[in-house]
Backbone as ProteinMPNN parsed JSONL, in Angstrom:
{"seq_chain_A": "XXXXXXXXXXXXXXXXXXXXXXXXXXXXXXXXXXXXXXXXXXXXXXXXXXXXXXXXXXXXXXXXXXXXXXXXXXXXXXXXXXXXXXXXXXXXXXXXXXXXXXXXXXXXXXXXXXXXXXXXXXXXXXXXXXXXXXXXXXXXXXXXXXXXXXXXXXXXXXXXXXXXXXXXXXXXXXXXXXXXXXXXXXXXXXXXXXXXXXX", "coords_chain_A": {"N_chain_A": [[58.045, 115.891, 180.103], [55.021, 113.237, 179.237], [55.323, 109.944, 178.328], [53.856, 106.94, 176.718], [53.887, 103.592, 175.738], [50.734, 101.708, 174.418], [48.618, 98.771, 174.661], [46.642, 98.307, 172.774], [43.215, 97.382, 173.121], [40.594, 95.12, 170.633], [37.559, 96.696, 170.485], [37.08, 99.402, 171.892], [37.647, 102.844, 171.497], [39.603, 105.675, 170.332], [40.082, 107.587, 171.481], [38.993, 110.723, 173.995], [36.616, 110.809, 175.292], [33.549, 109.446, 174.859], [30.365, 108.538, 174.398], [29.028, 105.591, 173.687], [30.863, 103.531, 173.559], [34.065, 101.999, 175.398], [36.704, 104.404, 175.761], [40.064, 104.503, 174.981], [41.067, 106.405, 176.977], [39.798, 106.073, 179.202], [41.09, 104.049, 179.807], [43.667, 104.466, 181.98], [45.088, 106.114, 184.545], [42.778, 108.809, 186.117], [44.732, 111.097, 186.273], [46.434, 110.93, 184.069], [44.729, 110.642, 182.398], [43.553, 112.663, 181.524], [45.228, 114.44, 180.443], [46.967, 113.174, 178.585], [47.234, 112.203, 174.694], [46.379, 110.772, 171.926], [49.121, 109.334, 169.804], [47.97, 109.377, 166.746], [45.378, 107.061, 165.323], [43.226, 104.552, 166.017], [41.64, 102.187, 164.824], [37.812, 100.765, 166.158], [38.162, 98.515, 165.995], [40.409, 97.171, 165.846], [42.996, 96.176, 167.02], [46.009, 96.535, 168.893], [49.411, 98.571, 168.73], [50.15, 101.89, 170.323], [50.423, 104.824, 170.843], [50.93, 106.985, 173.906], [50.575, 110.247, 174.914], [51.658, 113.421, 176.223], [53.201, 115.479, 174.86], [53.323, 118.115, 172.472], [53.829, 118.198, 169.884], [54.729, 115.627, 169.155], [53.156, 114.265, 167.71], [52.7, 114.907, 165.421], [55.247, 114.832, 164.766], [55.866, 111.835, 163.775], [53.425, 110.629, 162.72], [52.646, 112.513, 160.066], [51.046, 111.742, 157.164], [53.134, 112.622, 155.123], [55.775, 112.32, 155.769], [56.265, 109.897, 156.172], [57.042, 107.767, 157.715], [57.136, 104.56, 158.717], [54.436, 101.839, 159.513], [53.746, 98.76, 160.874], [51.651, 95.992, 159.888], [49.784, 92.912, 161.51], [47.449, 91.086, 160.177], [44.477, 89.757, 159.906], [42.666, 87.848, 157.26], [39.487, 87.33, 155.17], [39.249, 84.997, 152.283], [41.964, 85.168, 149.097], [45.546, 85.615, 148.227], [47.171, 86.341, 145.648], [50.461, 85.823, 143.852], [49.567, 87.993, 141.93], [47.672, 89.948, 142.886], [49.74, 90.732, 145.689], [51.667, 91.722, 143.956], [50.169, 94.068, 143.31], [49.685, 95.049, 145.565], [51.547, 96.066, 146.875], [52.714, 97.679, 144.754], [51.114, 100.369, 144.892], [48.078, 101.418, 145.638], [44.828, 102.627, 143.785], [43.275, 105.315, 145.533], [40.994, 106.771, 146.81], [41.447, 109.152, 145.051], [43.919, 109.27, 144.572], [46.678, 108.003, 144.804], [48.107, 104.715, 147.097], [51.528, 105.022, 149.16], [54.612, 102.984, 147.69], [54.45, 99.484, 149.949], [54.885, 96.472, 151.804], [54.41, 93.586, 151.63], [53.906, 90.877, 153.803], [53.697, 87.055, 153.087], [51.903, 85.106, 155.946], [50.294, 82.332, 156.696], [48.218, 80.459, 155.086], [44.789, 80.079, 155.461], [41.514, 77.484, 157.025], [38.012, 78.735, 156.371], [37.926, 78.571, 159.145], [39.259, 77.929, 161.027], [40.055, 79.709, 162.348], [37.706, 81.3, 163.708], [37.95, 82.356, 166.589], [39.16, 85.161, 166.347], [36.901, 86.386, 165.077], [35.075, 89.331, 164.894], [32.337, 89.404, 167.096], [30.035, 90.084, 166.2], [29.938, 90.031, 163.585], [30.836, 87.195, 163.109], [29.137, 85.121, 162.606], [27.964, 84.951, 160.144], [30.458, 85.504, 158.683], [31.034, 82.728, 159.526], [29.602, 81.451, 158.21], [31.073, 79.5, 156.044], [32.912, 78.444, 156.224], [34.568, 75.949, 155.049], [35.592, 78.368, 153.015], [38.668, 80.272, 151.584], [41.269, 81.574, 153.672], [43.756, 84.038, 155.458], [46.614, 84.692, 156.882], [48.608, 87.958, 157.38], [51.475, 90.358, 157.131], [51.249, 93.679, 157.06], [53.124, 96.331, 155.814], [52.82, 99.512, 156.2], [53.159, 103.087, 154.969], [52.709, 105.727, 155.453], [49.832, 106.982, 157.131], [46.619, 106.872, 155.708], [42.99, 107.349, 156.756], [41.643, 104.14, 157.397], [43.035, 102.504, 156.149], [44.428, 99.786, 155.763], [42.76, 98.406, 155.839], [40.875, 98.592, 153.516], [43.231, 98.885, 150.883], [43.218, 95.702, 151.349], [40.252, 95.549, 151.118], [40.715, 96.476, 148.027], [41.609, 94.654, 146.537], [40.093, 91.957, 146.78], [39.626, 90.869, 149.27], [38.714, 90.205, 152.743], [39.717, 92.213, 155.134], [39.281, 89.985, 159.261], [40.545, 90.581, 161.51], [42.959, 92.813, 162.714], [45.82, 94.318, 163.984], [47.919, 96.391, 164.893], [51.359, 96.505, 164.934], [54.381, 97.4, 165.35], [55.577, 101.123, 165.021], [57.598, 102.354, 163.01], [60.358, 101.491, 163.923], [59.979, 100.865, 166.274], [58.376, 98.876, 168.098], [55.743, 97.126, 169.233], [55.596, 96.382, 172.906], [55.091, 92.878, 173.53], [55.058, 91.783, 175.975], [52.68, 92.96, 176.963], [49.317, 92.566, 177.588], [46.516, 92.853, 176.268], [44.982, 96.542, 177.153], [46.942, 96.899, 178.64], [49.422, 98.976, 179.569], [52.89, 101.52, 179.356], [55.265, 103.127, 180.517], [57.699, 104.689, 177.664], [61.232, 103.882, 177.667], [64.178, 105.771, 177.52], [65.785, 104.492, 175.165], [63.7, 103.888, 173.931], [61.901, 105.751, 172.917], [63.969, 107.525, 171.762], [64.547, 105.683, 169.926], [61.902, 106.039, 168.578], [62.068, 108.445, 167.745], [63.499, 108.943, 166.466], [63.071, 108.045, 163.432], [61.056, 109.733, 162.374]], "CA_chain_A": [[56.416, 114.988, 179.708], [55.327, 111.368, 179.648], [54.886, 108.809, 176.698], [53.722, 105.661, 176.854], [53.034, 102.343, 174.596], [49.39, 101.124, 175.086], [48.467, 97.491, 174.15], [45.158, 99.112, 172.446], [42.418, 96.04, 172.416], [39.351, 95.365, 170.18], [36.163, 97.522, 171.125], [37.441, 100.652, 172.779], [37.959, 103.532, 170.326], [40.778, 105.918, 170.524], [38.103, 109.363, 171.797], [39.045, 111.222, 174.725], [35.094, 110.624, 175.689], [32.143, 108.228, 173.835], [28.419, 108.448, 175.003], [28.316, 104.421, 173.479], [32.209, 102.858, 173.495], [34.68, 101.941, 176.457], [37.593, 104.993, 175.33], [41.37, 104.17, 175.418], [41.147, 106.607, 178.458], [39.159, 105.269, 179.918], [42.197, 101.984, 180.902], [44.043, 105.079, 182.478], [44.144, 106.509, 185.632], [42.45, 110.126, 185.814], [45.257, 112.016, 186.673], [46.916, 111.11, 182.924], [43.681, 110.263, 180.943], [43.421, 114.05, 181.761], [46.515, 115.555, 179.795], [47.47, 112.703, 177.527], [46.293, 112.303, 173.521], [47.006, 109.213, 171.225], [49.592, 109.68, 169.171], [47.917, 109.157, 165.285], [44.561, 106.717, 165.815], [42.832, 103.023, 165.958], [39.802, 101.833, 164.574], [37.471, 100.105, 167.522], [37.768, 97.422, 165.377], [42.01, 97.502, 165.543], [44.136, 96.649, 168.01], [47.835, 96.849, 168.76], [50.183, 99.375, 169.382], [49.198, 102.927, 170.506], [51.338, 105.701, 172.06], [50.075, 107.936, 174.077], [51.272, 111.391, 175.325], [51.41, 115.324, 176.319], [54.389, 116.221, 173.698], [51.834, 118.315, 171.111], [54.75, 117.669, 168.742], [54.845, 113.993, 168.408], [52.309, 113.529, 166.472], [53.066, 116.091, 163.758], [56.234, 114.797, 164.112], [55.662, 110.967, 163.719], [51.894, 110.216, 162.065], [51.646, 112.689, 159.214], [51.831, 110.885, 155.625], [54.24, 113.295, 154.785], [56.655, 111.961, 157.181], [56.867, 108.373, 155.55], [57.248, 106.698, 158.671], [56.449, 102.812, 158.298], [54.133, 101.473, 160.213], [53.044, 97.29, 160.319], [50.618, 95.477, 160.885], [49.415, 91.72, 160.851], [45.799, 90.742, 160.236], [43.447, 87.879, 159.63], [41.807, 88.067, 156.049], [39.144, 86.26, 154.244], [39.654, 85.27, 150.322], [43.372, 84.452, 148.772], [46.105, 86.402, 147.706], [47.611, 85.699, 144.384], [50.855, 87.089, 143.062], [49.13, 89.735, 140.988], [47.405, 90.827, 144.015], [50.249, 91.223, 145.991], [52.122, 92.858, 143.469], [49.059, 95.562, 143.245], [49.087, 96.329, 147.006], [53.311, 96.939, 147.506], [53.305, 98.827, 143.999], [50.344, 101.506, 145.101], [46.52, 101.477, 145.665], [44.19, 104.114, 144.039], [42.718, 104.859, 146.942], [40.071, 107.974, 146.6], [41.452, 109.965, 144.059], [45.211, 109.13, 144.826], [47.529, 106.462, 145.199], [48.998, 104.698, 148.402], [52.726, 104.382, 148.338], [54.165, 101.072, 148.342], [53.837, 98.61, 150.551], [55.43, 95.68, 151.952], [53.594, 92.052, 152.649], [54.523, 89.374, 154.225], [52.061, 86.703, 154.251], [52.262, 83.983, 157.77], [49.893, 81.046, 156.543], [46.681, 79.812, 154.348], [43.667, 78.975, 156.419], [39.735, 77.405, 156.237], [37.893, 80.439, 157.706], [36.808, 77.833, 160.318], [40.397, 77.816, 161.529], [39.996, 81.563, 162.417], [36.435, 81.815, 163.999], [37.987, 83.119, 167.757], [39.41, 85.821, 166.138], [36.081, 87.158, 164.315], [34.272, 90.053, 166.094], [31.259, 88.929, 166.937], [28.79, 90.578, 165.659], [30.178, 89.491, 162.208], [31.105, 85.259, 163.61], [27.797, 84.147, 161.911], [27.865, 85.482, 158.361], [31.74, 84.361, 158.209], [30.774, 81.024, 159.292], [28.394, 80.298, 156.904], [31.454, 79.019, 154.798], [33.812, 77.596, 157.553], [35.649, 76.216, 154.628], [36.182, 78.437, 152.418], [39.813, 80.23, 152.292], [41.037, 82.775, 154.347], [45.581, 83.914, 155.199], [47.143, 85.69, 157.563], [50.172, 88.046, 156.591], [52.152, 91.564, 157.778], [51.606, 94.513, 155.77], [54.163, 97.747, 156.29], [52.837, 101.104, 155.423], [54.422, 104.282, 154.937], [51.669, 107.037, 155.534], [48.363, 107.01, 157.645], [45.228, 107.007, 155.753], [42.271, 106.838, 157.225], [41.211, 102.8, 157.595], [44.08, 102.643, 154.611], [44.947, 98.634, 155.124], [41.476, 98.032, 154.752], [40.727, 99.532, 152.007], [43.798, 97.788, 149.845], [42.992, 94.261, 151.127], [39.306, 95.779, 149.765], [40.892, 96.313, 146.946], [42.351, 93.035, 145.865], [39.408, 91.483, 147.243], [39.77, 90.421, 150.914], [38.206, 91.202, 153.531], [39.798, 91.187, 157.297], [38.818, 90.916, 160.543], [41.351, 90.812, 162.404], [43.791, 93.868, 162.651], [47.037, 94.46, 164.994], [49.521, 96.907, 164.902], [52.558, 95.565, 165.71], [55.437, 98.729, 165.006], [55.876, 102.17, 164.511], [58.497, 102.854, 162.599], [61.633, 100.942, 164.208], [59.692, 100.667, 167.693], [57.527, 97.478, 168.012], [54.699, 96.576, 170.035], [56.005, 95.122, 173.538], [54.141, 91.385, 173.683], [54.612, 91.182, 177.5], [52.019, 93.826, 177.41], [48.519, 92.464, 177.639], [46.229, 94.034, 176.009], [44.664, 97.289, 177.475], [48.138, 97.392, 179.549], [50.365, 100.314, 179.415], [53.958, 101.155, 180.259], [56.391, 104.16, 180.072], [58.267, 103.877, 176.754], [62.053, 103.683, 177.583], [64.547, 106.868, 176.673], [66.094, 104.759, 174.015], [62.505, 103.405, 172.928], [61.801, 107.009, 172.671], [65.153, 108.005, 170.924], [63.751, 105.441, 168.468], [60.638, 106.809, 167.387], [61.746, 110.146, 167.335], [64.928, 109.09, 165.147], [62.624, 107.413, 162.4], [61.082, 110.571, 161.578]], "C_chain_A": [[56.329, 113.628, 179.639], [54.907, 110.925, 177.966], [55.202, 107.294, 177.254], [53.154, 104.803, 175.77], [52.022, 101.15, 175.711], [49.267, 99.837, 174.239], [46.613, 98.025, 174.042], [43.576, 97.665, 172.625], [40.957, 96.337, 171.715], [38.598, 96.175, 171.19], [35.822, 98.584, 172.093], [38.353, 101.659, 171.158], [38.841, 104.744, 171.103], [40.051, 107.339, 169.963], [39.289, 109.396, 173.092], [37.97, 110.543, 176.163], [34.059, 109.572, 174.869], [31.046, 108.642, 174.692], [28.048, 106.784, 174.714], [29.617, 103.786, 174.43], [32.609, 103.176, 175.014], [35.88, 103.254, 175.498], [38.797, 104.193, 175.79], [42.245, 104.835, 176.882], [40.78, 105.775, 179.361], [40.343, 103.714, 181.286], [43.627, 102.959, 181.609], [43.652, 105.608, 183.426], [43.692, 108.373, 185.507], [43.054, 110.791, 185.723], [45.916, 112.522, 184.343], [45.615, 111.281, 181.659], [43.229, 112.185, 180.958], [44.209, 115.471, 180.92], [46.86, 114.626, 178.577], [46.96, 112.83, 176.066], [47.359, 111.089, 173.098], [47.887, 109.974, 170.319], [49.476, 109.399, 167.442], [45.982, 108.367, 166.183], [44.175, 104.753, 165.525], [41.618, 102.975, 165.863], [39.303, 101.233, 165.776], [37.666, 98.604, 167.274], [39.746, 96.554, 165.216], [42.429, 97.622, 166.885], [45.434, 97.16, 168.349], [48.26, 98.09, 169.276], [49.708, 100.971, 169.115], [50.25, 103.932, 171.396], [50.737, 106.941, 172.048], [51.118, 109.411, 175.129], [51.101, 112.96, 175.329], [52.594, 116.149, 175.894], [53.541, 116.463, 172.825], [52.674, 118.171, 169.676], [54.477, 116.288, 168.209], [54.102, 113.408, 167.45], [52.553, 113.611, 164.806], [54.414, 115.427, 163.402], [56.546, 112.846, 162.896], [54.563, 110.071, 162.318], [52.166, 110.776, 160.292], [52.518, 111.591, 158.105], [52.742, 111.171, 154.942], [55.507, 113.149, 155.361], [57.004, 110.234, 156.45], [57.115, 107.564, 156.334], [56.529, 105.548, 159.041], [55.464, 102.428, 159.886], [53.794, 100.039, 160.14], [52.325, 96.655, 161.509], [49.952, 94.045, 160.459], [47.836, 91.505, 161.06], [45.914, 89.061, 159.351], [42.844, 87.838, 158.428], [40.853, 86.928, 155.669], [39.562, 86.91, 152.699], [41.456, 84.52, 150.175], [43.756, 85.435, 148.385], [47.421, 85.857, 146.986], [49.034, 86.835, 144.458], [50.991, 88.143, 142.274], [48.677, 90.611, 142.442], [48.401, 91.601, 145.286], [51.47, 92.244, 145.092], [51.251, 94.605, 143.712], [49.687, 96.262, 144.546], [50.765, 96.401, 147.087], [53.197, 97.822, 146.403], [52.348, 99.99, 144.463], [49.092, 101.015, 144.391], [45.765, 102.568, 145.504], [43.579, 103.588, 144.971], [41.994, 106.552, 147.304], [40.762, 109.42, 146.695], [43.129, 110.57, 143.993], [45.762, 107.788, 144.893], [48.598, 105.697, 146.491], [50.502, 105.049, 147.553], [52.901, 103.235, 148.842], [54.337, 100.667, 149.663], [54.981, 97.135, 150.554], [54.516, 94.683, 152.015], [54.075, 90.747, 152.673], [53.302, 88.416, 154.279], [52.533, 85.69, 155.103], [51.903, 82.556, 156.871], [49.192, 81.476, 155.71], [46.082, 78.815, 155.611], [42.444, 78.616, 155.792], [39.963, 79.213, 157.738], [37.368, 79.681, 159.181], [37.948, 77.902, 161.293], [40.123, 78.863, 162.774], [38.56, 82.205, 163.153], [36.912, 82.585, 165.885], [38.325, 84.206, 167.082], [38.393, 87.131, 165.443], [35.342, 87.821, 165.183], [33.154, 89.679, 165.971], [30.135, 89.033, 166.627], [28.904, 90.64, 163.831], [30.845, 87.986, 162.254], [30.16, 85.078, 162.72], [27.652, 84.471, 160.574], [29.483, 85.396, 158.304], [31.496, 83.406, 158.189], [30.308, 80.072, 158.638], [29.3, 79.516, 155.905], [32.591, 78.824, 155.506], [34.949, 76.927, 156.37], [36.222, 77.14, 153.19], [37.617, 79.352, 152.763], [39.908, 81.707, 152.847], [42.734, 82.48, 154.854], [45.291, 85.009, 156.157], [48.696, 86.467, 157.017], [50.477, 89.571, 157.446], [52.318, 92.11, 156.37], [52.069, 95.706, 156.114], [53.59, 98.727, 155.154], [53.498, 102.163, 155.377], [53.545, 105.841, 154.658], [50.792, 105.998, 156.364], [46.897, 106.934, 157.475], [43.536, 106.058, 156.269], [41.494, 104.753, 156.294], [42.22, 101.965, 156.163], [44.525, 100.343, 154.514], [43.776, 97.999, 155.027], [41.287, 97.741, 153.891], [41.688, 99.376, 150.908], [43.761, 96.448, 150.591], [41.394, 94.756, 150.598], [39.621, 95.262, 147.827], [41.075, 95.48, 145.788], [41.766, 92.073, 146.313], [39.211, 90.62, 148.082], [39.788, 91.185, 151.836], [39.002, 90.918, 154.805], [38.992, 91.612, 157.985], [39.363, 90.709, 161.464], [42.958, 91.598, 162.466], [45.093, 93.834, 163.645], [48.626, 94.852, 165.052], [50.087, 96.701, 165.394], [53.981, 96.885, 165.921], [55.273, 99.799, 164.468], [56.971, 102.665, 164.653], [59.397, 101.699, 163.274], [61.552, 100.467, 166.173], [58.595, 99.947, 167.623], [56.691, 97.275, 169.676], [55.266, 95.216, 171.299], [55.096, 93.615, 173.972], [54.299, 90.982, 175.39], [52.997, 92.406, 177.883], [50.337, 93.474, 176.999], [47.692, 93.132, 176.766], [45.166, 95.166, 176.739], [45.623, 97.802, 179.373], [48.851, 98.07, 178.839], [51.829, 99.915, 179.907], [54.329, 102.798, 179.667], [57.359, 103.806, 179.146], [59.869, 104.634, 177.787], [62.898, 105.001, 176.74], [65.089, 105.965, 175.509], [65.317, 104.417, 173.286], [61.98, 104.914, 172.397], [62.972, 108.003, 171.334], [64.679, 106.69, 169.904], [62.442, 105.858, 167.224], [60.986, 107.602, 167.154], [62.936, 109.796, 165.755], [64.088, 108.786, 163.643], [61.86, 108.553, 161.839], [61.343, 111.034, 160.052]], "O_chain_A": [[57.264, 112.868, 179.893], [54.42, 111.437, 176.958], [56.128, 106.732, 177.84], [52.212, 105.117, 175.044], [52.151, 100.434, 176.704], [49.804, 99.834, 173.132], [45.726, 98.072, 174.894], [43.262, 97.259, 171.505], [40.256, 97.317, 171.968], [38.875, 96.321, 172.38], [34.836, 98.734, 172.815], [39.162, 101.333, 170.289], [38.811, 104.804, 172.332], [39.697, 107.867, 168.909], [40.174, 108.559, 173.267], [38.221, 110.094, 177.281], [34.722, 108.918, 174.064], [31.245, 109.122, 175.808], [27.023, 106.374, 175.258], [29.533, 103.575, 175.64], [32.078, 104.004, 175.754], [35.892, 102.948, 174.305], [38.739, 103.386, 176.718], [43.204, 104.435, 177.541], [41.36, 104.974, 180.094], [40.375, 103.096, 182.35], [44.651, 102.301, 181.793], [42.458, 105.804, 183.654], [44.375, 109.097, 184.782], [42.58, 111.704, 185.048], [45.874, 113.546, 183.662], [45.594, 111.8, 180.543], [42.46, 112.627, 180.104], [44.001, 116.679, 180.805], [47.057, 115.213, 177.513], [46.082, 113.692, 176.026], [48.428, 110.657, 173.529], [47.58, 111.125, 170.009], [50.502, 109.225, 166.784], [45.46, 108.858, 167.184], [44.888, 103.961, 164.909], [40.715, 103.492, 166.521], [40.169, 101.06, 166.633], [37.423, 97.692, 168.065], [40.047, 95.566, 164.546], [42.358, 98.567, 167.672], [45.795, 98.281, 167.99], [47.623, 98.674, 170.153], [49.102, 101.344, 168.11], [50.72, 103.649, 172.498], [50.279, 107.682, 171.178], [52.126, 109.282, 175.823], [50.456, 113.579, 174.483], [52.935, 117.221, 176.394], [52.917, 115.559, 172.27], [52.138, 118.056, 168.574], [54.094, 115.961, 167.086], [54.266, 112.467, 166.673], [52.582, 112.969, 163.756], [54.824, 115.348, 162.244], [57.12, 112.702, 161.816], [54.854, 109.286, 161.415], [52.022, 109.991, 159.355], [53.608, 111.022, 158.049], [53.293, 110.374, 154.183], [56.273, 114.112, 155.333], [58.116, 109.708, 156.398], [57.462, 106.464, 155.903], [55.438, 105.573, 159.612], [55.8, 102.714, 161.036], [53.39, 99.869, 158.99], [52.25, 96.615, 162.737], [49.59, 93.889, 159.293], [47.213, 91.788, 162.083], [46.553, 88.165, 158.801], [41.714, 87.684, 158.892], [41.207, 85.754, 155.775], [39.878, 87.975, 152.169], [41.979, 83.67, 150.896], [42.97, 86.334, 148.087], [48.361, 85.214, 147.453], [49.025, 88.008, 144.831], [51.913, 88.901, 141.974], [49.211, 91.619, 142.904], [48.094, 92.679, 145.793], [51.997, 93.263, 145.537], [51.614, 95.72, 144.09], [50.061, 97.426, 144.69], [50.958, 97.407, 147.77], [53.53, 98.961, 146.729], [53.063, 100.99, 144.398], [48.917, 100.504, 143.285], [45.682, 103.439, 146.37], [43.311, 102.443, 145.336], [42.582, 107.354, 148.03], [40.796, 110.314, 147.54], [43.547, 111.664, 143.614], [45.188, 106.707, 145.025], [49.721, 106.142, 146.726], [50.768, 105.237, 146.365], [52.293, 102.561, 149.675], [54.373, 101.533, 150.537], [55.696, 96.808, 149.607], [53.54, 95.065, 152.66], [54.475, 89.898, 151.876], [52.297, 88.553, 154.976], [53.717, 85.388, 154.951], [52.774, 81.809, 156.425], [49.249, 82.659, 155.375], [46.381, 77.806, 156.25], [42.076, 78.974, 154.673], [40.592, 79.873, 158.565], [36.623, 80.151, 160.041], [37.607, 77.937, 162.475], [40.031, 78.589, 163.971], [38.348, 83.417, 163.16], [36.069, 83.351, 166.351], [37.209, 84.725, 167.094], [38.722, 88.305, 165.277], [34.892, 87.248, 166.175], [32.717, 89.533, 164.829], [29.263, 88.172, 166.746], [28.115, 91.175, 163.053], [31.435, 87.675, 161.219], [30.711, 84.743, 161.671], [26.8, 83.768, 160.03], [29.616, 84.948, 157.165], [31.56, 82.783, 157.129], [30.364, 78.856, 158.451], [28.745, 78.896, 154.998], [33.483, 79.409, 154.891], [36.13, 77.219, 156.554], [37.097, 76.701, 152.444], [37.943, 79.367, 153.95], [39.148, 82.66, 152.679], [43.209, 81.345, 154.816], [44.374, 85.818, 156.296], [49.629, 85.886, 156.462], [49.712, 89.876, 158.361], [52.854, 91.751, 155.321], [51.303, 96.299, 156.873], [53.732, 98.797, 153.933], [54.633, 102.108, 155.849], [53.785, 106.743, 153.855], [50.863, 104.77, 156.383], [46.06, 106.917, 158.378], [43.14, 104.895, 156.202], [41.105, 104.428, 155.172], [41.896, 101.005, 155.464], [44.804, 99.744, 153.476], [43.644, 97.078, 154.222], [41.487, 96.641, 153.375], [41.207, 99.681, 149.817], [44.796, 95.904, 150.207], [41.187, 94.303, 149.472], [39.208, 94.469, 146.981], [40.81, 95.569, 144.589], [42.463, 91.067, 146.444], [38.641, 89.572, 147.78], [40.363, 92.255, 152.035], [39.04, 89.851, 155.417], [38.27, 92.609, 157.965], [38.698, 90.606, 162.495], [43.986, 90.95, 162.27], [45.09, 92.702, 164.129], [49.726, 94.309, 165.156], [49.81, 96.558, 166.585], [54.361, 96.984, 167.088], [54.799, 99.744, 163.334], [57.475, 103.209, 165.635], [58.845, 100.638, 162.984], [62.388, 100.041, 166.97], [57.689, 100.47, 166.974], [57.107, 97.306, 170.834], [55.382, 94.001, 171.141], [54.428, 93.681, 175.004], [53.725, 90.029, 175.917], [52.467, 92.498, 178.99], [49.958, 94.125, 176.026], [48.179, 94.201, 176.397], [44.156, 94.517, 177.013], [45.358, 98.411, 180.409], [48.993, 97.906, 177.627], [52.188, 98.884, 180.475], [53.834, 103.421, 178.729], [58.014, 102.796, 179.402], [59.735, 105.648, 178.471], [62.536, 105.325, 175.61], [64.924, 106.612, 174.475], [65.575, 104.407, 172.082], [61.661, 104.953, 171.209], [62.719, 108.798, 170.429], [64.422, 107.156, 168.794], [62.196, 105.931, 166.02], [60.449, 108.063, 166.147], [63.043, 110.236, 164.611], [64.561, 109.378, 162.673], [61.903, 108.511, 160.609], [61.199, 112.213, 159.731]]}, "name": "protein", "num_of_chains": 1, "seq": "XXXXXXXXXXXXXXXXXXXXXXXXXXXXXXXXXXXXXXXXXXXXXXXXXXXXXXXXXXXXXXXXXXXXXXXXXXXXXXXXXXXXXXXXXXXXXXXXXXXXXXXXXXXXXXXXXXXXXXXXXXXXXXXXXXXXXXXXXXXXXXXXXXXXXXXXXXXXXXXXXXXXXXXXXXXXXXXXXXXXXXXXXXXXXXXXXXXXXXX"}
């Protein structure tokens, strides 16, 4: 079996092939790209930790919402974070007929929108920079399920818009900070045990 940790760049899609965008498989040699699949997904505009493997059971064991394996994301968002909004996010947000499981929000820093221009998607930068003095902030959110676009949608419920999102960990396994965007390496035995023990 093969197990890789990959630092996914923004702008590529989590798919085997795509007619328009570069895919995560384009970063791997053909002999690996033909057999690997991603454990869970990150959308085109989300970067960070992605696990790729040929172990067909791993995805189910750690990524199903019912398994409640934690995933931590760092983000920059436009808006303000109040204690009331924090309580809302941590207590569970109504979404698609259900309520998200309790989460943990860790504030990092308050910013001006203009301070974060380099982190903005190019296609939205001009729109966001019309109000460079507006409020923004950075934070980390740990969730315990995996609904589609869950982190972005949770923050939208609190009146905030994420424009940079990076997954930093799955369970106790953290992104290897020595990997540049687009780089990957095999998981060590200890890391694989750490990942599987969290299921």
